[in-house]
N, C-alpha and C positions, 0 to 999 in steps of 0.2 A: 774961657771954660771955667765954670764955677768950681769952688773947692770941693763941694759935695760930689760933683760929677767925677772929678779927679780921684777922689777917695774910692768911689764905686768902681772906677776903671782899675785902680790898683788892687782892689779886692778881687774883682773878676779875673784879673791876670795873675795876681800874686798867689792866691790860695791854690789854684790848680798847679802853678809852677812849683810851689813849695811841696805839694803832695808828690809831684813827679820826682823831684830831687830826693825827697825822703824815701820814696820807693826804690830809686836807683841806689841810694846808699845802703838800704836794707838788703837789696839783692847782692851788692858787692860784699857785704858782711857774710851773707849766706855762702857765696862763692868761696870766700876765704876759709870759712869754717868747713866746707864740704870738700875742698881741694886737698889732695895729698901734700904733705909738707916735705916731700923728698922727690927726687927724680925717679922716673920709671927705671926699674932694674936695680936700684940701690938696696932694696929690701926684697926678701923672698915673697912671692905671691901666695895667696891661700891655695891649698890643695884642691884639685878638682873633686866635685862631689861624686860619691858612690851611690848610684840611684837604686841599688838594692837595699839601701838603708832608708827606712820610712821617714826619718827626720829630715831627709833631703827633699821631701815633697810637702808643699804647703797644702795641697789638695790631693786627696786620695779617696777612693770609694770605701770608706769605713765609717764607723761611728765617731762621735766627738770630733767632728771635722768642720772647720770654718766654712768649707765650700758647700756644706749641707744646711747652713742657716737659712731661715725663711721668716717673713712676717707671720704672725699667728693666723692671719686670714688666708694664707696660702697652704694648700695641702701638699705634704711631701709625697714624692713618688718613689716607691720601692726600687732598689737597684735593678732587680730582675725585670721590671716593667719598662725600663728605659731602652729605647730602640738603638741607641748609639752611644759612643764615647766622645769625650771632649778633651782636647789638650790646650791648656790655657797658660799663657806667658804674662806674668804680672809686669807692671811698669816699675819705674825707679822708686825704690823705698829705702835706699842706702846712701849715706853720705858720711865720709870720714876722712880725716887727715892721716890715718894710720896706713891705709892701703888704697890702691886704685880700684880694687874690686872687692866684693863682699865675701868674707869668710862664711862658710856654711853654719858655723856655730855662733854667729853674732846674734845673741838672744833678742836684743832690743829691736833689731831690724826684722827678725823673723816674726816677732809678736806684732809689730806694726803692720807687716805684710798681711798676716792672718786677720787682724782686726780691721784692716783697711781694704785693700784691693781684692783680697780673696772673698771677704764677707760681702762687699758691695758691688763687685764686678763678676767674679767667677761664678757666684751663686746664680747668675742669670741662666746658667746652662744645666742646672741640676734637675730640670724637668724632662729634658730630652735625653740627658746623657749621664753616664758615670764620669765624673770630672777628675782629671789628673792635672795638677799644677806644680811644676817643679820649681824648687829654689835653684838659682844659678848665680854664677859670679858676675852679678850685675855691675855696671860701671858706677863709680862714684862721680856725681856731677860736679863741675861741668865736664864734658868729654875732653880728654887731653888734647895736646897740640898735635899738629899734623905729623904723621909718621908713627908717633906713639899711639894715636887714636886707633889706627887699624890693628895694632897688636892687641889693644884692649878689646876691640870688637871681636877679634878672633877667639879670645878667651871666653867671652860670654857665649858666642855662637857655638863653640865646641861643646859647652855644657848643654845648651839647648838641643843640639843635634843628638847628643848621647841620651838625653832624657827622652827625646822623641822615639828613638830606637827602642828604648826600654818600654815605653808606652805601647809601641806596636807589638812587642813580645807579650805584654800583659793582656791586650785585648784580642789577640789571635789574628788569623789570616783573613777573616771575612767581615768582621764588624765594621760598619760605617762609622765615620768620625767627623766631628766639627773641630776646626782650628779657631782659636780666639786669643785676643791679646789686647794690650793697651800700651801706648807710648813707647818706652824703650823695649817692651815686649814685642810691639808691632815692628820695630826696627829689625829685630832678629827674626820675627815671623816671616817677613818679606823674603829673606834669604832662604829660610826653610822651605817655603812654598816653591821658590824658583829652583832650588838645588835638589829637593827631595820628593816633591809632589808632581810638579808639572812634567809631563812627558814620561811618567812612570806608571806602573800598574796601580799605585796608590791613588792616582787621580780618580779611578773608578769607584773608590770608596769615600771620596770627599763629598760631604754634604754642603759645606760652605766655609769660607774663611772670613771671620769677623776681626779684621786687623785694624783696630780703631785708634784714632788719636795720634798719628805721626805725620800728618800732612803729606800723604803719599801721592805722587803725581800719576796722572793717567798713563803715562808712558811705561810704568812698571808692567802693565799688561802685555807689552810687546815681548817681554821676557817670559811670558807664560802663555804661549799660543793656544793651549787647550783650556785656559781658564779666562772667563769673561767677567766683566763687572756685573753684579746682580742688577737686574732691571725690574724685578717683580718679587713678591713675597714668597714665591715657591720656586724660583730659579735654583738650580742645583749645581754644585761644583764650581761655584762662582765666588767673586771677591767683593767684600763689603768694607767700606771705611767712611769715616766722617770726622770733622773737627768742629766742635761747638763754639759759637760766639753769640753774645747777646745782640739780638736783632735790632734793638732801639738805640744802639750806639755804633758809630762808625769805627771799624778796626783801624788801629794806628797804621800809618803809611808803611813803617818798617815791617809790619806784620803782613801786609798785603803784597808788597813788591816781590818780584821773582828773586832779586838779589843773587848772591853766590849760590852755587850748586850745593844742595844738601848732601852730606855723606851717606849715601844709600847704596845697598848692594845692587849691582846691575848685571849680575851673572858672571862678571869677571873680577871686579874689585869694588871699592867703596867710593868711586869717583862720582856716582850719582847719575843724573839724567839731564838732558838738554832742556826738555820741556818742563815747565813747572806748574802747569794747570793741575789742580788737585782733584782727586776723586771725592765725590759726595753722594752717598746713598742715604736717603731720608729714612731714619729708623722707625718711623710711624707709617709712612705710605710704602716704604721699600722701593721707591722709584728714584731716578736721578734727575728728574726735571725740577723746575723752580716752583712747583705748586705748593701752596701752604697746606699743611695737614690740619685736620680738625681737632679741636680739643676733645671732642666726644670720642675720638679714636685713640686718645692717650690712655693706656691701660694702667699706668701707675709709675710713679717715681719714688725712689727712696729719699727721705729728707736729707737736705744738704748739710744741716748743722751737725756739729760734733755732739751727738746725744749720748747719754750713758749707755744706751742699748748697743752701741757699737763697741763699747769697752769691755764686754764680757763675752767670751766664746760660748758660754752656756745660755746666754739670753737670746730670745728671738730678735730678728731684725725689726726696726720700727715699722709701723703701718704705712702703707703706700698712700701717696697723694695722687689722686686720679683726676682725669679729665681737666688737666691744668696746663699742659704743654702743647704748643703748636710750633712747628718748625718748617723751614724750607731751605733748599740748596741755593746758594747765591748765583751759581752758574756763570761765574767770571773766573779770572785767573786764580785767585785765592780759593774760591768755591767753598766758603765757610758754610756750615750748617747753622743758620740763624735761628735763635730761640727767642720766643716772645718775652718781652720785658715785664709784662704784667703777671708774673708768676706768684704763686702762693709764697708767703714769707718763709715758709719752711724749706723752700727750694731756692733761697737766695743766700749769697755769702754773708756771713754775719760779721759785725764789728767794723773796724777801720777799713779793711780791704773791701767791704761791701760797697763803699763809695767809689772805688776804682774798678769795680767788677766789669769785665768786658769779655776777655777770653775765658771760656767755660770748660777748658781742657779737663779739669778735675772732675767734671760731671758728665763726661762723655758716655758713661754707662748708667749712672744713677738716675738721670732724668728719664731714661727710656727703659728702665730695668725690666718692667713687666712686658713691654712690647718686644724686647729682645728675647726674653724667656719664652714667650708664646711663639715668636717667629722661629726660633731654633727648634722648638717642638714640632711646629707645622712642617718645616723643611725636612726634619728627620722622619716624620711619619710619611710624608710624600715620597721620600727616597725609598723607604721600605715598601711602600705600596707599588711603586714602579718596578722595583726588583722582583716582587712577588708575581707581577703580571708578565714578566719576561719568560 
């Protein structure tokens, strides 16, 4: 074997290995920075939020609100013309060594939440709905060790449930509603749907559940006998979720395998589910089969780069990138929502991490923002039409 060939082999093997090791080290640094520096129970936990206080809501139907932000090309819908309400649970935006869960007055986290997930995810529902998005005592990543973890989950969920009950009082006894969430928010949303919606009178007011980005298995539906997986764009009272991955790259084996059971609420505890096949609803076709959507049906994505437009609550959202995304459900055990690799540069991860881009968890809403917005409006209108016909 020539020296040139040996050098090329070392380059082909060494560079990817170096990048993987660097990424692992960076992740460990993040874990150490985000993990509490004390044992659970050694310090008092932050007080539970009072949801009669406006500052404990990231989204609320009033002015100067991040959940009302839009690109200039999109027309705002007056509150009184929206047929439904939406309850949105944001993903993880907090990490601190000071406490296991977020204090409600943590200004940096609240601002990051408003400029991030509320602006680029919850806004997808401001066409159909008056949007309510509570702050809650979210967990500091990573989730704590076994035993402690369930105590932390209970803290977050107790806030979510209290916020939901407050939301119901606000919207009254008849208004239909959408439930929506991402990541850690979807972790709590699953329990909310099982415990508070399925099998109750509230099910009759449910338009749909958009519980995105937490690798939820198909088996969760067994705990919601009156709630099915959405199979079309106008199905009602149904459950929607997906997890995005770059379609021109093979997911790492550890990300595909069933592995150990995920800590998910199963109606009794957080011991999870036996089956691990994930739910995937295509957010452009709104079906669960493996068919590839058309780029021409892609209504618009919010740019992925950290543009200045996201950094000011007074500024409009950046203009949409349209007719650029095509996706399909893998229809295997992991059932990823695979996204085309030939996307506009504005929809790609920038900088060093762009080279390693694979899991597109952070873009689960952004890539399909306009499709979600239109679909939520279509379902809400369909719900109202059917009610009027009864």
